[in-house]
C-alpha positions as CSV (number, residue, x, y, z in Angstrom):
1,M,119.7,32.2,-32.9
2,L,118.3,34.4,-30.2
3,D,114.9,35.4,-31.6
4,L,113.3,32.5,-33.5
5,L,109.6,33.1,-33.2
6,P,109.4,36.6,-34.8
7,D,111.1,35.3,-37.9
8,L,109.0,32.1,-37.9
9,F,105.8,34.1,-37.7
10,D,107.0,36.4,-40.5
11,S,107.6,33.4,-42.8
12,Y,105.2,30.7,-41.6
13,A,102.3,32.4,-39.7
14,E,99.7,30.2,-41.4
15,H,101.4,27.1,-40.1
16,L,101.8,28.1,-36.5
17,S,99.6,28.3,-33.3
18,L,100.9,30.4,-30.5
19,L,100.5,29.3,-26.8
20,P,99.3,32.0,-24.4
21,P,102.2,34.2,-23.1
22,M,102.3,32.6,-19.6
23,F,105.4,30.5,-19.9
24,K,108.8,31.5,-18.4
25,S,112.2,30.1,-19.4
26,F,114.1,28.1,-16.7
27,G,116.8,26.2,-18.7
28,Q,120.1,27.5,-20.1
29,K,118.7,27.3,-23.6
30,D,116.2,30.1,-24.2
31,C,115.7,29.1,-27.8
32,F,114.9,25.5,-28.7
33,W,112.8,23.4,-31.1
34,G,112.0,19.8,-31.9
35,E,109.4,17.0,-32.6
36,V,106.8,16.8,-29.8
37,V,106.4,13.9,-27.4
38,T,103.5,14.4,-24.9
39,V,102.7,13.5,-21.4
40,K,99.3,14.2,-19.8
41,C,99.4,13.9,-16.0
42,F,97.8,15.3,-12.8
43,K,100.0,15.9,-9.7
44,D,102.1,12.9,-10.7
45,N,105.4,13.2,-12.6
46,S,106.1,9.4,-12.9
47,L,105.5,9.4,-16.7
48,V,107.6,12.6,-17.1
49,K,110.5,10.9,-15.5
50,E,110.0,7.8,-17.6
51,A,109.8,9.7,-20.9
52,L,112.9,11.8,-20.2
53,S,114.9,8.7,-19.3
54,K,114.8,7.7,-23.0
55,N,116.7,9.1,-26.0
56,G,115.3,12.5,-26.8
57,T,117.5,13.6,-29.6
58,G,115.7,16.2,-31.7
59,K,112.6,16.1,-29.4
60,V,110.7,18.3,-27.0
61,L,108.6,16.9,-24.2
62,V,105.3,18.8,-23.7
63,V,103.8,18.0,-20.3
64,D,100.1,18.8,-19.8
65,G,99.9,19.1,-16.0
66,Q,96.5,20.8,-16.4
67,G,98.0,24.1,-15.2
68,M,98.2,22.9,-11.6
69,T,100.6,24.9,-9.5
70,D,100.5,23.1,-6.1
71,S,103.5,20.9,-6.9
72,A,106.4,20.6,-9.4
73,L,106.3,18.2,-12.3
74,L,110.0,18.7,-13.1
75,G,113.1,19.1,-10.8
76,D,116.8,19.0,-11.2
77,M,117.4,15.3,-11.2
78,I,114.8,14.5,-14.0
79,A,116.0,17.6,-16.0
80,K,119.6,16.4,-15.7
81,N,118.5,13.0,-17.1
82,A,116.8,14.8,-20.0
83,E,119.9,16.8,-20.7
84,E,122.1,13.7,-20.7
85,N,119.6,11.9,-23.0
86,G,119.7,14.6,-25.7
87,W,116.3,16.2,-25.3
88,Q,116.1,19.7,-26.9
89,G,113.6,21.0,-24.4
90,I,110.7,20.5,-22.0
91,V,107.5,22.5,-21.8
92,I,105.5,22.1,-18.6
93,F,101.9,23.4,-18.3
94,G,102.5,23.4,-14.6
95,C,105.4,24.1,-12.2
96,V,109.1,23.3,-11.9
97,R,111.5,23.3,-8.9
98,D,115.2,23.5,-8.3
99,V,115.3,26.6,-10.6
100,A,118.9,27.6,-9.9
101,A,120.1,24.2,-10.9
102,L,117.8,24.1,-14.0
103,K,119.4,27.4,-15.2
104,T,122.8,25.6,-15.4
105,M,121.6,22.8,-17.7
106,D,122.1,22.9,-21.4
107,I,118.4,22.3,-22.3
108,G,115.4,24.4,-23.0
109,I,112.8,24.4,-20.1
110,Q,109.7,26.5,-20.0
111,A,106.9,26.3,-17.4
112,I,104.1,28.5,-16.0
113,G,105.6,28.7,-12.5
114,V,107.7,27.4,-9.6
115,N,106.8,25.3,-6.6
116,P,109.3,23.5,-4.3
117,V,106.9,20.7,-3.5
118,K,107.4,17.3,-5.3
119,T,104.5,15.3,-6.8
120,V,103.2,11.9,-5.9
121,K,104.6,8.9,-7.8
122,K,101.7,6.6,-8.8
123,G,102.5,6.0,-12.5
124,L,99.3,7.8,-13.5
125,G,98.8,9.7,-16.8
126,E,99.0,9.2,-20.5
127,V,101.9,9.3,-23.0
128,N,101.7,10.4,-26.6
129,V,98.2,11.6,-26.6
130,A,96.9,14.9,-28.1
131,V,96.8,17.6,-25.3
132,E,95.1,21.0,-25.3
133,I,96.5,24.1,-23.6
134,Y,94.2,27.1,-23.8
135,G,92.6,26.0,-27.1
136,V,95.9,25.0,-28.8
137,I,96.0,21.3,-29.7
138,I,99.4,19.8,-29.4
139,S,99.7,16.3,-31.0
140,P,102.5,13.8,-30.7
141,H,104.9,14.2,-33.7
142,S,103.9,17.9,-34.2
143,F,106.8,20.4,-33.9
144,L,107.4,23.0,-31.1
145,Y,109.5,26.1,-31.5
146,A,110.3,28.2,-28.4
147,D,112.3,31.3,-27.4
148,L,111.8,34.2,-25.0
149,N,109.1,35.5,-27.3
150,G,106.8,32.5,-26.7
151,I,106.0,29.0,-27.8
152,A,104.6,28.0,-31.2
153,I,103.3,24.7,-32.5
154,S,103.3,23.5,-36.1
155,N,101.8,20.3,-37.5
156,Q,104.9,20.0,-39.8
157,A,108.6,20.7,-39.5
158,L,109.5,24.2,-40.7
159,D,112.6,25.0,-42.8
160,L,114.6,27.2,-40.5
161,S,117.3,27.8,-43.1
162,V,115.1,30.4,-44.8
163,L,115.2,32.6,-41.7
164,N,117.6,35.5,-41.2
């Protein structure tokens, strides 16, 4: 499926919240969806690395990096670990690095920008808490749907079999 979101909004608009159109695709999968796991952190990707080292089958990690762009919260080694652990995708409200390597990985990755500088590692942040990105509340166990048209959040899993 190349264009998921237009069909989702045609069928389920009342169940969806759309994130602002600021995210860009960096992974090999442009279209991905899954149950949400959240990390809230500030200039420290320790908890991102920890979360993506676990089984992520059917899941998408949403990282609220508070929109900071002065370092990258995801790079090739952590993304490769996520791919190997079955994660469907990663959404970073912040930056990524190693973008040429990320594009070769069979995982969905969206972020707001790129920065080659790594973060500090102090183990700071929170896991599986509700996060807010430009007025859209994203709770653990909600569902995220993403493609090149954008990123949408639903509080329930949507039946994709009804789509064209």
